[in-house]
C-alpha positions in Angstrom: -22.8 -12.9 4.5 -24.9 -11.4 1.1 -23.7 -7.5 0.2 -26.9 -5.3 0.5 -24.7 -2.3 -0.3 -23.4 -3.1 -3.7 -26.6 -2.2 -5.2 -27.2 0.6 -3.5 -23.3 2.0 -3.4 -23.4 5.4 -5.9 -20.3 5.2 -8.6 -17.8 6.6 -5.8 -14.8 9.6 -6.5 -14.7 9.7 -2.9 -11.8 8.2 -2.7 -9.6 5.4 -3.4 -10.2 3.3 0.4 -14.1 2.9 -0.7 -12.5 0.4 -3.6 -12.9 -3.6 -3.1 -9.9 -6.3 -2.5 -8.1 -6.4 -6.1 -8.6 -10.5 -7.4 -4.9 -11.4 -7.4 -4.6 -9.8 -4.1 -7.8 -12.3 -3.1 -6.5 -15.1 -4.4 -3.1 -14.6 -2.2 -5.2 -14.4 0.3 -6.9 -17.2 0.0 -4.2 -19.2 -1.1 -2.2 -18.7 2.7 -5.3 -20.1 4.0 -3.7 -23.7 4.2 -4.5 -24.4 8.2 -1.9 -23.1 10.4 1.5 -21.6 9.8 3.5 -20.0 12.3 2.8 -16.7 13.8 4.1 -12.8 14.1 6.1 -13.3 10.7 7.7 -16.6 11.2 6.4 -18.1 7.6 7.7 -18.7 4.5 5.2 -15.1 3.5 6.3 -13.1 5.0 10.5 -14.3 4.6 8.7 -14.3 0.3 8.8 -10.5 0.6 11.9 -9.9 1.8 13.7 -11.6 -1.2 10.5 -9.4 -3.8 11.8 -6.0 -1.0 15.3 -6.7 -2.5 14.5 -7.3 -6.3 12.2 -4.2 -6.1 14.1 -2.0 -3.6 17.4 -2.9 -3.5 19.9 -5.2 -1.6 19.8 -3.1 1.8 16.1 -3.2 1.8 13.7 -5.3 4.3 9.8 -4.9 4.9 8.1 -4.5 7.7 4.2 -4.7 7.7 2.0 -3.0 9.5 -2.2 -3.1 9.9 -2.3 0.6 9.1 -0.6 4.0 6.8 -0.5 5.6 9.8 0.9 3.0 11.3 3.4 2.9 9.2 4.2 6.4 9.1 3.9 6.3 13.0 6.4 3.2 14.1 8.9 5.0 10.9 9.4 7.8 12.5 9.6 7.4 16.1 12.1 4.9 14.8 14.3 7.6 13.0 14.1 9.8 15.8 15.4 10.7 19.0 13.1 11.6 21.6 14.3 15.1 21.8 13.9 15.6 17.3 11.4 16.8 15.2 9.6 16.0 11.1 9.5 19.1 8.9 6.9 18.1 6.7 4.6 20.1 4.6 1.3 22.0 6.3 -0.8 19.9 4.0 0.6 16.6 4.7 -1.7 13.4 6.1 0.9 12.9 9.0 0.1 16.7 10.1 -3.8 16.7 8.8 -5.3 13.6 8.6 -4.0 10.9 10.9 -6.1 12.6 14.1 -2.3 13.8 16.3 -2.0 9.9 16.2 2.3 11.3 15.8 2.6 14.0 18.3 0.5 12.0 20.7 1.5 8.4 20.0 4.6 9.2 18.6 5.5 12.0 21.0 7.4 13.9 17.7 7.0 17.1 17.1 5.5 18.8 13.8 7.2 21.6 11.5 5.3 22.1 9.1 5.4 24.4 5.9 3.3 25.7 3.7 3.2 25.0 0.1 0.8 25.3 -2.8 0.9 22.5 -4.9 1.6 20.4 -1.3 6.0 19.4 -1.4 8.9 20.2 -0.2 12.1 21.9 -1.7 15.3 22.1 0.1 14.4 25.7 0.2 11.5 25.4 2.2 13.3 22.9 3.8 14.9 25.7 5.0 12.6 27.5 6.5 12.4 25.3 9.8 15.7 23.2 9.4 17.9 25.4 11.8 17.9 25.5 15.8 20.8 22.5 15.9 22.3 22.6 19.2 19.3 25.4 20.7 18.1 23.1 23.6 15.4 25.5 23.9 14.1 23.9 20.3 13.2 19.8 18.7 15.9 18.9 17.0 15.2 18.7 12.8 15.7 15.6 12.3 13.6 13.9 9.5 11.9 15.3 6.5 9.3 13.6 5.5 7.3 14.3 1.6 4.0 12.6 0.8 4.5 10.7 -2.7 1.5 11.1 -3.7 1.1 14.7 -2.0 -2.0 15.6 -0.5 -3.4 18.3 -3.6 -2.5 14.8 -6.2 1.1 16.5 -6.9 3.9 13.9 -7.9 8.0 14.2 -6.8 10.1 13.9 -9.5 13.0 11.4 -8.9 15.4 15.0 -9.2 13.1 16.5 -7.2 13.4 13.9 -4.0 17.2 13.6 -4.5 17.9 16.9 -4.3 15.5 16.9 -1.0 17.5 13.5 0.3 20.8 15.2 -0.4 20.1 18.6 1.5 18.7 17.1 4.3 21.5 13.9 4.3 23.8 17.6 3.8 22.6 18.7 7.5 22.4 15.9 9.5 19.0 14.8 8.3 16.7 11.6 7.5 14.9 11.4 4.8 11.3 9.8 5.1 9.1 9.0 2.2 4.9 8.2 3.1 4.0 6.9 0.4 0.3 5.8 1.0 0.2 6.4 -3.2 3.9 5.7 -4.2 2.7 3.7 -6.9 0.8 5.9 -8.8 3.8 8.2 -8.4 5.8 5.6 -10.1 3.3 4.5 -13.0 2.6 8.2 -13.1 6.4 9.3 -13.9 6.8 6.1 -15.5 9.6 4.7 -13.6 10.4 1.3 -11.4 10.0 1.5 -7.4 13.6 1.8 -6.8 13.9 4.1 -9.3 11.9 6.7 -7.1 12.9 5.6 -3.5 16.4 4.0 -2.6 17.8 5.2 -5.5 16.6 8.6 -5.2 18.1 8.6 -1.9 14.9 7.9 0.4 16.2 6.5 3.6 12.8 5.0 5.3 9.7 4.3 3.0 6.0 4.2 4.2 4.5 2.0 1.3 1.2 1.5 1.3 -0.9 -0.8 -0.5 -4.4 -0.4 0.6 -5.5 2.5 -1.5 -4.0 0.4 -4.5 -6.0 -3.5 -4.3 -5.0 -4.6 -1.3 -6.7 -4.2 2.4 -4.4 -4.3 5.9 -0.9 -4.0 2.9 1.3 -1.5 4.6 4.7 -1.6 5.5 8.0 0.1 6.3 10.0 -0.9 4.7 14.3 0.9 5.8 16.1 1.1 2.6 18.8 2.6 5.2 20.3 -0.1 7.8 21.6 2.8 9.6 17.9 5.4 9.8 15.2 3.1 11.8 17.2 1.6 14.5 15.5 -1.1 16.9 12.0 -0.9 14.5 11.0 -4.2 14.6 10.0 -3.3 18.2 8.7 -0.3 18.0 6.0 -1.6 15.9 5.0 -3.9 18.4 5.4 -1.4 20.8 3.0 0.8 18.8 0.5 -2.1 18.1 1.5 -2.8 14.6 2.7 -6.3 14.5 -0.4 -8.6 12.8 0.0 -12.4 14.5 -1.6 -13.6 11.5 1.0 -11.9 9.3 1.6 -14.3 6.3 -2.3 -12.7 5.5 -1.0 -9.0 5.3 2.5 -10.1 3.7 1.0 -12.3 0.6 -0.8 -9.3 -0.4 2.0 -7.1 -0.6 3.9 -9.9 -2.5 1.0 -9.7 -4.5 0.6 -6.3 -5.1 5.0 -6.4 -5.8 5.0 -9.2 -8.3 5.0 -8.9 -12.1 3.5 -5.1 -11.1 0.4 -5.8 -10.4 0.2 -2.7 -7.7 1.5 -0.6 -10.6 -1.0 -1.4 -13.0 -3.4 -1.0 -10.6 -2.3 2.6 -10.0 -1.7 3.7 -13.9 -5.4 2.3 -14.4 -6.3 4.9 -11.6 -4.5 7.5 -13.0 -5.4 7.0 -16.7 -9.2 7.3 -15.1 -8.4 10.2 -13.7 -6.8 11.8 -16.9 -10.0 10.7 -19.1 -12.3 12.7 -16.7 -10.5 15.8 -16.6 -9.9 16.0 -20.1 -13.8 15.1 -20.9 -14.3 18.4 -17.8 -12.1 20.4 -20.2 -13.2 19.3 -24.0 -17.0 20.3 -22.5 -15.8 23.5 -21.1 -14.1 24.2 -24.4 -17.3 23.4 -26.0 -19.1 25.9 -23.5 -21.3 22.5 -22.1 -19.7 22.7 -18.4 -19.2 25.7 -17.2 -17.8 27.0 -13.7 -15.5 24.5 -12.9 -12.2 25.3 -12.1 -9.0 23.3 -11.3 -6.8 24.0 -8.7 -4.1 21.7 -9.3 -2.3 19.7 -12.4 -3.6 16.2 -12.6 -0.6 14.1 -12.0 -2.1 11.0 -10.4 -5.6 9.6 -9.6 -6.8 13.0 -8.3 -8.6 15.8 -9.5 -9.5 18.8 -7.6 -11.7 21.3 -8.7 -13.5 24.3 -7.9 -17.7 24.6 -8.2 -20.2 26.9 -8.5 -22.9 27.4 -5.5 -24.8 24.5 -5.0 -23.6 22.6 -7.8 -22.0 19.7 -5.5 -24.5 18.9 -3.6 -26.9 18.1 -6.6 -23.7 16.1 -8.9 -23.3 13.9 -4.7 -27.2 12.7 -5.5 -25.7 10.9 -8.3 -22.0 10.4 -7.2 -19.5 10.2 -4.1 -17.5 12.6 -3.5 -16.0 15.0 -0.6 -15.1 18.9 -0.1 -11.4 19.3 -0.2 -12.5 23.3 0.9 -15.6 24.4 1.3 -16.0 27.6 1.9 -14.3 28.5 -1.6 -16.3 25.6 -3.3 -13.4 22.9 -4.1 -13.6 19.6 -4.0 -11.3 16.6 -4.7 -12.5 14.1 -7.3 -10.9 10.6 -6.2 -10.0 7.6 -9.3 -8.9 3.5 -8.4 -8.2 0.9 -9.8 -12.2 0.2 -9.9 -13.0 2.9 -11.5 -14.8 2.5 -15.0 -14.4 4.5 -18.2 -18.5 4.1 -18.2 -18.9 6.2 -14.6 -16.1 8.1 -15.6 -18.1 8.9 -18.5 -21.3 9.2 -16.2 -20.0 11.7 -14.1 -18.4 13.7 -16.9 -22.0 14.2 -18.0 -23.9 14.8 -14.9 -21.9 17.5 -14.5 -22.8 18.9 -17.3 -26.4 18.9 -16.8 -25.4 20.5 -13.5 -22.7 22.8 -14.1 -24.6 24.3 -18.2 -24.9 28.1 -17.1 
């Protein structure tokens, strides 16, 4: 097959999901495509993933590959909760805003959403919904779920995660992390994955690799063995058990080997910094007018408001999404594939469109 889209695609600042497969990950897929192999995870590559998971996240960590990020979140949370349990999450969290109601209608999970200014929970914000235990009229708050990186591009520090974990555990709750961009967070913090997950008290992690160079490279990683009983059965019943699991596991092993996932994420973060710094410099020099940043740029996303009509004009040459069209707020995302030339070209185009 040819790839007719390649020549016609506009440069992408819409989503890191647009990026292709990293060559090393693709090579790993090809390498395991050597004839028949045992199905449903009984293969040497999935066994190798367990070893790499323990090396990365701690001796008790276990990884269960799944097919999608939403599947990882629903499988993890449903397993962590009894039927009467509820999850406390930021109002902007992906499980609350971008998963088509899957936690509710597929997982049967009650979400207790808390408004946050920056997409991040704190112990004080958790306490807005952490109440009512023993009240038969209220779903019982039993899990706190945080998104790393948050939907607003902000990053939890290890100390912030630890404070949330201690706060949740003291109240009989567990801590789940939606780590769709966990590698971007680790790269931004210059910290190993273990430092921002198991060492900080996270019980269960939804590990995301698809946005960072993989294809169907997601996993539920359990670091507290008591937090998710029966996870392997839930994975099957929620249609997340891949028969040819070796192709998922090989990707995850590749991303966790020699810090490939961290290096991919660090590049994406660097491109976001370059984009923001270029626009800040152009604004200070007076060649860009009307661009206002609405969130700190801590990983690989930038949030900004633009002058009226500017977004549509920019989209004639670059792809990106509105975040809040009513306030002319947009989101620009960078990936491991984003180039310096694309960033500099975008900065120049913003200068052309937003001259004032």
